[in-house]
C-alpha positions in Angstrom: 36.8 70.1 203.7 33.7 71.6 205.4 35.1 75.2 205.9 33.6 77.6 203.4 35.2 80.6 205.0 37.7 81.1 207.9 38.6 84.6 209.3 41.7 84.8 211.4 42.4 87.9 213.5 40.8 90.4 211.0 41.6 94.0 212.0 40.5 97.0 210.0 41.6 100.6 210.4 40.8 103.9 208.7 42.9 107.0 209.2 44.6 105.4 212.2 41.2 104.6 213.7 40.7 100.9 214.4 37.2 99.9 213.6 37.4 96.1 213.8 39.8 94.2 216.0 41.0 90.6 215.9 37.8 89.0 214.5 38.0 85.3 214.0 35.3 82.8 213.0 34.5 79.9 210.7 31.6 79.4 208.4 31.0 75.8 207.3 29.1 74.2 204.5 25.3 74.1 205.2 25.6 76.8 207.9 23.0 79.5 208.3 24.9 82.2 210.1 23.3 85.3 211.4 25.3 88.5 211.9 23.9 90.7 214.7 25.2 94.2 215.1 24.7 97.5 217.0 24.0 100.5 214.8 27.3 102.2 215.5 29.5 99.2 214.7 31.2 98.5 211.4 29.0 95.7 209.9 29.3 96.9 206.3 33.1 97.1 206.7 33.2 93.4 207.8 31.0 92.3 204.9 33.1 94.2 202.4 36.3 92.8 203.8 34.9 89.2 203.4 33.9 89.8 199.8 37.2 91.6 199.1 35.7 95.1 198.3 37.6 96.6 201.2 41.4 95.8 201.4 42.5 98.2 204.1 43.0 95.5 206.8 45.5 93.1 208.3 44.2 89.6 207.8 44.3 86.0 207.2 41.2 84.9 205.2 40.9 81.4 204.0 38.3 81.0 201.2 37.2 77.5 200.2 34.4 78.5 198.0 34.3 78.8 194.2 31.4 81.2 193.9 30.3 83.9 196.3 27.3 86.2 195.9 26.7 89.3 198.0 23.2 90.7 197.9 23.3 94.3 199.3 20.6 96.0 201.3 20.1 98.7 198.7 20.8 98.9 195.0 19.8 101.7 192.7 18.8 101.6 189.1 18.5 104.4 186.5 14.8 104.9 186.1 15.3 106.1 182.5 16.7 102.7 181.5 13.7 100.4 180.7 15.6 97.2 181.9 13.2 94.3 182.6 13.8 91.6 185.2 14.3 89.1 182.4 16.9 91.3 180.7 18.6 91.9 184.1 19.1 88.1 184.4 20.5 87.9 180.9 23.2 90.4 181.9 24.7 87.9 184.4 23.7 84.5 183.1 23.1 82.4 180.1 20.3 80.7 182.0 17.7 78.1 181.1 14.0 79.2 181.4 13.3 76.1 183.6 15.9 77.3 186.1 14.6 80.8 186.4 11.0 79.6 186.6 11.9 77.3 189.5 13.5 80.0 191.6 10.9 82.6 190.8 8.2 80.2 191.9 10.0 79.7 195.3 9.7 83.4 195.9 6.2 83.7 194.4 7.7 86.2 191.9 6.9 84.8 188.4 4.8 87.8 187.6 7.8 90.1 188.0 9.7 88.6 185.0 8.6 91.4 182.6 8.5 94.2 185.1 11.0 97.1 184.8 13.7 96.6 187.5 13.7 100.3 188.5 10.0 100.1 189.3 10.2 97.1 191.6 9.4 97.6 195.3 12.2 97.0 197.8 11.0 93.5 198.6 10.5 92.6 195.0 14.0 93.7 194.2 15.4 91.6 197.1 13.6 88.6 195.6 15.1 89.2 192.2 18.6 89.8 193.5 18.5 86.6 195.5 17.1 84.6 192.5 19.9 86.1 190.3 22.5 84.9 192.8 21.1 81.4 192.9 21.3 81.0 189.1 25.1 81.0 189.5 25.0 78.0 191.9 26.9 79.8 194.7 28.8 78.1 197.5 28.5 81.1 199.7 25.6 83.6 199.9 25.7 86.8 201.9 22.4 88.7 202.4 22.6 92.1 204.0 19.4 92.8 206.0 17.2 91.1 203.4 14.0 91.4 205.6 14.5 95.0 206.8 11.3 96.4 205.4 8.9 93.5 205.1 6.1 92.5 207.5 6.5 89.6 210.0 4.5 87.2 207.9 6.7 87.6 204.9 9.8 87.5 207.1 8.8 84.1 208.5 8.2 82.8 204.9 11.5 84.3 203.8 13.4 82.3 206.4 11.7 79.0 205.4 12.7 79.8 201.9 16.3 80.2 203.1 16.1 76.6 204.5 14.7 75.4 201.1 17.6 77.1 199.3 20.1 75.3 201.6 18.4 72.0 201.0 18.7 72.5 197.3 22.3 73.5 197.4 24.0 70.9 199.8 27.4 72.7 199.8 26.1 76.2 200.3 26.7 78.4 203.4 24.5 81.5 204.0 25.4 84.6 206.0 22.4 86.8 206.9 22.5 90.2 208.6 19.4 90.5 210.8 18.1 92.2 213.9 15.0 90.0 214.4 16.1 87.8 217.3 13.1 85.5 217.0 14.1 84.6 213.5 17.8 84.5 214.4 17.1 82.1 217.3 14.8 79.9 215.2 16.6 79.7 211.9 20.4 80.0 212.6 22.9 77.5 213.7 25.5 80.1 214.5 25.4 83.8 215.5 28.1 86.4 215.1 27.7 89.5 217.3 29.4 92.8 216.6 29.6 95.6 219.2 32.0 98.5 218.7 35.4 96.9 218.5 34.3 93.6 220.0 32.7 90.5 218.7 31.6 87.0 219.8 30.4 83.8 218.0 27.8 81.7 219.7 25.1 79.1 219.0 21.5 80.4 219.4 21.2 78.5 222.8 24.4 80.1 224.0 23.1 83.6 223.0 19.7 83.0 224.8 21.4 82.1 228.0 24.2 84.7 228.0 23.6 87.8 230.3 26.4 89.7 228.6 24.6 89.5 225.3 21.4 90.7 227.0 23.2 93.7 228.4 24.6 94.8 225.1 21.8 93.9 222.7 18.8 94.4 225.0 16.8 96.6 222.6 16.9 93.7 220.1 16.2 91.0 222.7 13.2 92.7 224.3 10.6 91.9 221.6 11.6 88.3 221.6 11.5 88.0 225.4 8.1 89.8 225.5 6.7 87.4 222.9 8.1 84.4 224.6 6.7 85.4 227.9 3.3 86.3 226.5 3.0 82.9 224.7 4.0 81.1 227.9 1.3 82.9 230.0 -1.3 82.4 227.2 -0.6 78.6 227.2 -0.7 78.4 231.0 -4.1 80.1 231.1 -5.6 77.3 229.1 -4.5 74.5 231.3 
């Protein structure tokens, strides 16, 4: 069976206010799915519903994975606790040194192994949280805005790392929350779009050519369209 996750008519309400309505989509093995959302929509509610943190919904969720890891956008640690990265891994796993070294090398993060977790930068912590999830050999990995505060060079590298992860875990599916349309177009095979109570599921090519998407997500699409147009003109001028 290729389906890792199937949502059927998911609806969520809080205090008689409906925030998500009849959302249905499928995530398959080896998918890299991007979730695009407008700031006033209930993206976190959908993620928590998928991972079963939120149970205030009407649903039919079919889960065909054994292990899911959810890497949140933010995670706080008590600065008075001198917990190192190595000790943090030990809390969750009885891992082999070879395994941890392999994944730390992928993220260029070997030097972080003895660093105190509470003193990591946001991007360093993201690396460690993702490595921690990979040590559990997950079938389904959810990353909530993992590139929100990193520069474009590291963001490009990050997405190629995601492809490397998928290549090393042939049964894995990855759901990434992102606003960078250039990365979404280039590195996803499916896009889930949330806007108020509405949603849609498209391929990157369908999103690019859909005027309705442009009208709703225009502020996210503009940088990509500008870059694409600029590159086209630049190429043309050298002919």
